N, CA, C and O of each residue as an XYZ file, in Angstrom:
504
protein
N      20.176     73.771     74.557
C      20.982     74.894     74.120
C      21.426     74.648     72.677
O      21.938     73.579     72.341
N      21.224     75.634     71.857
C      21.596     75.530     70.448
C      23.115     75.659     70.300
O      23.732     76.535     70.905
N      23.702     74.788     69.500
C      25.143     74.839     69.235
C      25.366     75.500     67.877
O      24.721     75.148     66.889
N      26.287     76.459     67.843
C      26.598     77.133     66.583
C      28.107     77.180     66.381
O      28.886     77.013     67.320
N      28.494     77.410     65.144
C      29.908     77.487     64.786
C      30.397     78.935     64.852
O      29.613     79.871     65.005
N      31.705     79.086     64.733
C      32.298     80.424     64.674
C      31.703     81.217     63.509
O      31.371     82.393     63.657
N      31.573     80.571     62.361
C      31.022     81.242     61.183
C      29.601     81.736     61.456
O      29.251     82.860     61.097
N      28.791     80.897     62.089
C      27.418     81.302     62.414
C      27.407     82.463     63.406
O      26.591     83.377     63.290
N      28.314     82.424     64.380
C      28.411     83.524     65.348
C      28.743     84.831     64.632
O      28.144     85.868     64.915
N      29.691     84.779     63.713
C      30.071     85.979     62.958
C      28.894     86.469     62.120
O      28.650     87.673     62.048
N      28.164     85.559     61.489
C      26.982     85.948     60.700
C      25.920     86.601     61.581
O      25.299     87.585     61.179
N      25.710     86.060     62.776
C      24.734     86.639     63.710
C      25.153     88.052     64.103
O      24.317     88.954     64.151
N      26.438     88.251     64.382
C      26.885     89.591     64.788
C      26.773     90.583     63.637
O      26.453     91.751     63.858
N      27.032     90.135     62.417
C      26.880     91.028     61.259
C      25.416     91.407     61.050
O      25.098     92.572     60.813
N      24.528     90.419     61.140
C      23.096     90.696     60.987
C      22.616     91.629     62.096
O      21.833     92.546     61.852
N      23.091     91.387     63.311
C      22.758     92.258     64.440
C      23.184     93.692     64.147
O      22.404     94.627     64.326
N      24.413     93.858     63.700
C      24.946     95.190     63.417
C      24.136     95.898     62.334
O      23.879     97.098     62.430
N      23.737     95.154     61.306
C      22.934     95.736     60.219
C      21.586     96.244     60.721
O      21.200     97.377     60.432
N      20.869     95.407     61.473
C      19.542     95.823     61.935
C      19.666     96.925     62.980
O      18.834     97.831     63.037
N      20.708     96.846     63.808
C      20.925     97.909     64.789
C      21.111     99.251     64.084
O      20.533    100.257     64.495
N      21.915     99.263     63.026
C      22.141    100.496     62.281
C      20.822    101.027     61.712
O      20.549    102.224     61.797
N      20.017    100.157     61.140
C      18.730    100.585     60.590
C      17.823    101.160     61.678
O      17.168    102.181     61.468
N      17.788    100.505     62.835
C      16.961    100.987     63.944
C      17.440    102.343     64.447
O      16.636    103.248     64.674
N      18.738    102.480     64.618
C      19.293    103.750     65.108
C      19.013    104.861     64.109
O      18.590    105.947     64.504
N      19.240    104.613     62.824
C      18.959    105.643     61.815
C      17.484    106.039     61.825
O      17.157    107.224     61.755
N      16.590    105.047     61.911
C      15.153    105.349     61.948
C      14.812    106.181     63.181
O      14.021    107.121     63.101
N      15.402    105.841     64.304
C      15.158    106.606     65.533
C      15.694    108.027     65.396
O      15.021    108.984     65.778
N      16.892    108.168     64.857
C      17.487    109.502     64.706
C      16.685    110.361     63.731
O      16.577    111.572     63.924
N      16.125    109.756     62.694
C      15.268    110.507     61.764
C      14.036    111.025     62.495
O      13.604    112.156     62.269
N      13.470    110.197     63.371
C      12.315    110.632     64.170
C      12.646    111.847     65.032
O      11.787    112.684     65.308
N      13.893    111.925     65.445
C      14.271    112.932     66.438
C      15.048    114.105     65.869
O      15.449    114.988     66.627
N      15.276    114.147     64.569
C      16.197    115.150     64.026
C      15.749    116.586     64.271
O      16.594    117.477     64.362
N      14.458    116.836     64.379
C      13.972    118.190     64.643
C      13.482    118.360     66.076
O      12.798    119.334     66.392
N      13.824    117.430     66.925
C      13.355    117.447     68.308
C      14.447    117.978     69.236
O      15.631    117.707     69.037
N      14.036    118.729     70.239
C      14.979    119.107     71.290
C      15.147    117.948     72.259
O      16.249    117.674     72.735
N      14.054    117.279     72.542
C      14.075    116.131     73.447
C      13.741    114.873     72.665
O      12.723    114.812     71.976
N      14.591    113.886     72.773
C      14.352    112.642     72.066
C      13.171    111.917     72.695
O      13.019    111.933     73.916
N      12.326    111.278     71.873
C      11.177    110.549     72.420
C      11.634    109.460     73.393
O      12.614    108.759     73.141
N      10.920    109.333     74.493
C      11.272    108.328     75.508
C      10.824    106.926     75.104
O      11.475    105.941     75.452
N       9.725    106.834     74.378
C       9.246    105.521     73.934
C       8.349    105.693     72.716
O       7.829    106.774     72.440
N       8.189    104.592     72.003
C       7.373    104.621     70.796
C       7.599    103.360     69.988
O       8.072    102.348     70.506
N       7.257    103.432     68.713
C       7.407    102.270     67.831
C       7.848    102.733     66.447
O       7.498    103.823     65.995
N       8.623    101.880     65.789
C       9.055    102.133     64.416
C       8.979    100.814     63.650
O       8.939     99.737     64.244
N       8.960    100.918     62.326
C       8.948     99.726     61.469
C      10.233     99.682     60.661
O      10.659    100.678     60.076
N      10.837     98.510     60.645
C      12.032     98.242     59.848
C      11.784     96.925     59.124
O      11.451     95.921     59.754
N      11.943     96.924     57.812
C      11.742     95.695     57.021
C      10.391     95.041     57.318
O      10.309     93.824     57.481
N       9.357     95.835     57.386
C       7.988     95.366     57.629
C       7.786     94.774     59.026
O       6.773     94.120     59.274
N       8.732     94.993     59.935
C       8.621     94.455     61.288
C       8.560     95.604     62.288
O       9.308     96.576     62.186
N       7.658     95.474     63.252
C       7.486     96.519     64.262
C       8.456     96.316     65.422
O       8.656     95.204     65.911
N       9.043     97.418     65.837
C       9.950     97.444     66.980
C       9.492     98.553     67.922
O       9.197     99.663     67.480
N       9.431     98.256     69.212
C       9.186     99.274     70.223
C      10.536     99.808     70.672
O      11.538     99.095     70.626
N      10.563    101.058     71.106
C      11.813    101.587     71.651
C      11.558    102.301     72.966
O      10.485    102.854     73.208
N      12.586    102.268     73.809
C      12.594    102.986     75.077
C      13.936    103.678     75.231
O      14.981    103.028     75.239
N      13.907    104.986     75.352
C      15.123    105.785     75.545
C      15.594    105.598     76.978
O      14.788    105.570     77.909
N      16.890    105.473     77.148
C      17.476    105.377     78.488
C      18.877    105.960     78.452
O      19.631    105.685     77.519
N      19.234    106.742     79.423
C      20.582    107.299     79.489
C      21.035    107.854     78.159
O      20.386    108.728     77.584
N      22.161    107.338     77.667
C      22.736    107.807     76.406
C      22.302    106.964     75.212
O      22.824    107.145     74.112
N      21.364    106.054     75.406
C      20.993    105.167     74.309
C      19.517    104.846     74.255
O      18.688    105.462     74.925
N      19.221    103.852     73.426
C      17.847    103.405     73.221
C      17.844    101.879     73.149
O      18.705    101.269     72.515
N      16.860    101.278     73.812
C      16.676     99.835     73.727
C      15.497     99.565     72.794
O      14.402    100.091     72.993
N      15.732     98.744     71.781
C      14.706     98.371     70.815
C      14.265     96.933     71.094
O      15.090     96.070     71.390
N      12.963     96.686     70.996
C      12.426     95.338     71.206
C      11.508     94.993     70.039
O      10.538     95.698     69.763
N      11.829     93.908     69.369
C      11.018     93.450     68.239
C       9.692     92.913     68.774
O       9.669     91.993     69.591
N       8.611     93.489     68.313
C       7.284     93.151     68.840
C       6.934     91.674     68.661
O       6.362     91.065     69.565
N       7.265     91.098     67.524
C       6.861     89.723     67.219
C       7.639     88.670     68.003
O       7.099     87.607     68.310
N       8.904     88.954     68.331
C       9.755     87.908     68.909
C      10.359     88.251     70.263
O      10.807     87.358     70.983
N      10.378     89.520     70.614
C      11.010     89.928     71.868
C      12.509     90.142     71.764
O      13.166     90.400     72.772
N      13.066     90.038     70.555
C      14.501     90.292     70.379
C      14.835     91.691     70.880
O      14.090     92.639     70.634
N      15.963     91.816     71.586
C      16.394     93.106     72.113
C      17.659     93.578     71.424
O      18.596     92.809     71.213
N      17.668     94.842     71.082
C      18.879     95.497     70.606
C      19.030     96.754     71.444
O      18.259     97.704     71.312
N      20.033     96.742     72.305
C      20.251     97.849     73.227
C      21.445     98.671     72.753
O      22.595     98.366     73.069
N      21.150     99.713     71.993
C      22.183    100.644     71.526
C      22.421    101.623     72.677
O      21.903    102.740     72.675
N      23.207    101.188     73.651
C      23.294    101.885     74.931
C      24.213    103.100     74.942
O      24.188    103.882     75.893
N      25.015    103.270     73.912
C      25.872    104.456     73.832
C      26.362    104.640     72.398
O      26.192    103.760     71.554
N      26.966    105.786     72.138
C      27.566    106.079     70.823
C      26.608    105.911     69.644
O      27.040    105.568     68.543
N      25.333    106.145     69.858
C      24.360    105.919     68.779
C      24.642    106.765     67.551
O      24.680    106.247     66.435
N      24.838    108.044     67.744
C      25.027    108.930     66.594
C      26.391    108.737     65.953
O      26.515    108.774     64.729
N      27.412    108.532     66.772
C      28.776    108.409     66.254
C      29.055    107.044     65.636
O      29.834    106.938     64.689
N      28.423    105.998     66.166
C      28.741    104.645     65.719
C      27.498    103.745     65.788
O      27.386    102.917     66.692
N      26.571    103.902     64.844
C      25.315    103.144     64.901
C      25.464    101.637     64.667
O      24.518    100.885     64.898
N      26.633    101.189     64.214
C      26.869     99.754     63.998
C      27.670     99.130     65.136
O      28.057     97.964     65.056
N      27.914     99.878     66.167
C      28.814     99.456     67.246
C      28.462     98.072     67.793
O      27.300     97.750     68.039
N      29.497     97.278     67.971
C      29.376     95.965     68.601
C      30.207     95.979     69.875
O      31.373     96.371     69.858
N      29.618     95.560     70.953
C      30.363     95.388     72.192
C      29.743     94.235     72.969
O      28.698     93.702     72.593
N      30.397     93.866     74.045
C      29.960     92.712     74.820
C      28.518     92.853     75.284
O      27.729     91.917     75.151
N      28.163     94.030     75.834
C      26.811     94.224     76.354
C      25.764     94.058     75.252
O      24.759     93.373     75.445
N      25.997     94.674     74.117
C      25.009     94.614     73.033
C      24.796     93.182     72.546
O      23.661     92.727     72.408
N      25.888     92.485     72.290
C      25.778     91.123     71.757
C      25.203     90.175     72.804
O      24.337     89.358     72.490
N      25.674     90.274     74.043
C      25.175     89.388     75.094
C      23.688     89.629     75.338
O      22.931     88.672     75.507
N      23.262     90.878     75.360
C      21.839     91.197     75.550
C      21.002     90.641     74.403
O      19.937     90.062     74.616
N      21.502     90.827     73.188
C      20.776     90.338     72.014
C      20.659     88.815     72.034
O      19.566     88.270     71.880
N      21.783     88.133     72.223
C      21.757     86.671     72.222
C      20.876     86.133     73.346
O      20.167     85.144     73.158
N      20.915     86.772     74.505
C      20.075     86.339     75.625
C      18.596     86.484     75.311
O      17.768     85.748     75.848
N      18.263     87.428     74.447
C      16.853     87.655     74.126
C      16.319     86.695     73.063
O      15.106     86.572     72.894
N      17.214     86.017     72.348
C      16.715     85.125     71.299
C      16.795     83.650     71.681
O      15.800     82.933     71.567
N      17.947     83.189     72.126
C      18.082     81.765     72.426
C      19.452     81.517     73.042
O      20.448     82.102     72.618
N      19.493     80.658     74.033
C      20.780     80.280     74.616
C      21.576     79.513     73.563
O      21.064     78.596     72.921
N      22.829     79.904     73.402
C      23.675     79.272     72.389
C      25.016     78.888     72.989
O      25.503     79.501     73.939
N      25.590     77.861     72.403
C      26.936     77.451     72.754
C      27.749     77.523     71.469
O      27.396     76.908     70.462
N      28.837     78.278     71.514
C      29.657     78.492     70.331
C      30.965     77.733     70.521
O      31.660     77.925     71.520
N      31.300     76.870     69.564
C      32.551     76.133     69.643
C      33.590     76.831     68.782
O      33.359     77.137     67.613
N      34.738     77.074     69.393
C      35.829     77.730     68.681
C      37.150     77.209     69.219
O      37.432     77.321     70.412
N      37.953     76.644     68.342
C      39.271     76.128     68.694
C      39.215     75.143     69.859
O      40.065     75.165     70.749
N      38.198     74.277     69.839
C      38.068     73.251     70.862
C      37.526     73.726     72.199
O      37.438     72.944     73.145
N      37.167     74.986     72.285
C      36.612     75.534     73.526
C      35.160     75.925     73.281
O      34.792     76.317     72.174
N      34.343     75.813     74.320
C      32.929     76.152     74.210
C      32.645     77.454     74.947
O      33.065     77.646     76.088
N      31.931     78.334     74.277
C      31.566     79.640     74.820
C      30.044     79.712     74.904
O      29.335     79.181     74.050
N      29.559     80.377     75.947
C      28.116     80.463     76.164
C      27.612     81.879     75.912
O      28.226     82.860     76.330
N      26.487     81.959     75.223
C      25.935     83.253     74.809
C      25.460     84.110     75.973
O      25.306     85.320     75.814
N      25.227     83.523     77.129
C      24.734     84.284     78.276
C      25.864     84.697     79.221
O      25.602     85.211     80.308
N      27.110     84.478     78.817
C      28.253     84.782     79.678
C      29.041     85.957     79.100
O      29.588     85.866     78.001
N      29.094     87.054     79.847
C      29.786     88.261     79.374
C      31.241     87.997     79.012
O      31.718     88.447     77.971
N      31.947     87.266     79.875
C      33.364     86.999     79.612
C      33.546     86.184     78.337
O      34.466     86.438     77.559
N      32.669     85.205     78.123
C      32.748     84.393     76.904
C      32.505     85.243     75.659
O      33.223     85.117     74.667
N      31.495     86.105     75.712
C      31.190     86.958     74.555
C      32.342     87.917     74.290
O      32.727     88.126     73.140
N      32.887     88.493     75.337
C      34.024     89.406     75.162
C      35.198     88.697     74.494
O      35.825     89.245     73.587
N      35.491     87.483     74.943
C      36.594     86.726     74.351
C      36.298     86.356     72.898
O      37.183     86.446     72.047
N      35.072     85.944     72.609
C      34.698     85.615     71.228
C      34.852     86.817     70.301
O      35.386     86.689     69.200
N      34.388     87.977     70.742
C      34.520     89.179     69.916
C      35.990     89.478     69.632
O      36.346     89.887     68.527
N      36.834     89.272     70.633
C      38.265     89.518     70.459
C      38.890     88.491     69.510
O      39.602     88.859     68.576
N      38.623     87.218     69.748
C      39.208     86.148     68.933
C      38.762     86.245     67.477
O      39.557     86.036     66.561
N      37.493     86.560     67.271
C      36.943     86.640     65.910
C      37.209     87.994     65.260
O      36.760     88.251     64.143
N      37.941     88.857     65.961
C      38.285     90.193     65.449
C      37.042     90.994     65.095
O      36.987     91.672     64.069
N      36.048     90.901     65.967
C      34.815     91.660     65.776
C      34.843     92.810     66.761
O      34.697     92.618     67.968
N      35.028     93.983     66.240
C      34.994     95.178     67.082
C      34.823     96.383     66.191
O      34.970     96.317     64.970
N      34.507     97.489     66.840
C      34.460     98.751     66.108
C      34.390     99.903     67.043
O      34.343    101.052     66.604
């Protein structure tokens, strides 16, 4: 399990939010003249291919080269940079198990409660 610092965790969440916003905007551009949003397809962001699958109120994006997942499961149009426990936990689970040390306590990237607490402690929300 990879060990990371609070600073690295914050950097990962910022990078996640940036790419999520780019993916959501690209998807919304694809759909701006559509009555029905595409259920699946592919888009390119920063020269990298991502597949998407529409579900419920959101879209799950999967990076073709690595399998990274970004699940913009709600509030896509209103808040394309949204960070929440589900999004971060899903993303971290898709890349690598991590252990984050903060204030002498260890948090695990695959644990919803740990991610929720980290987001709160690090003042990461929107």
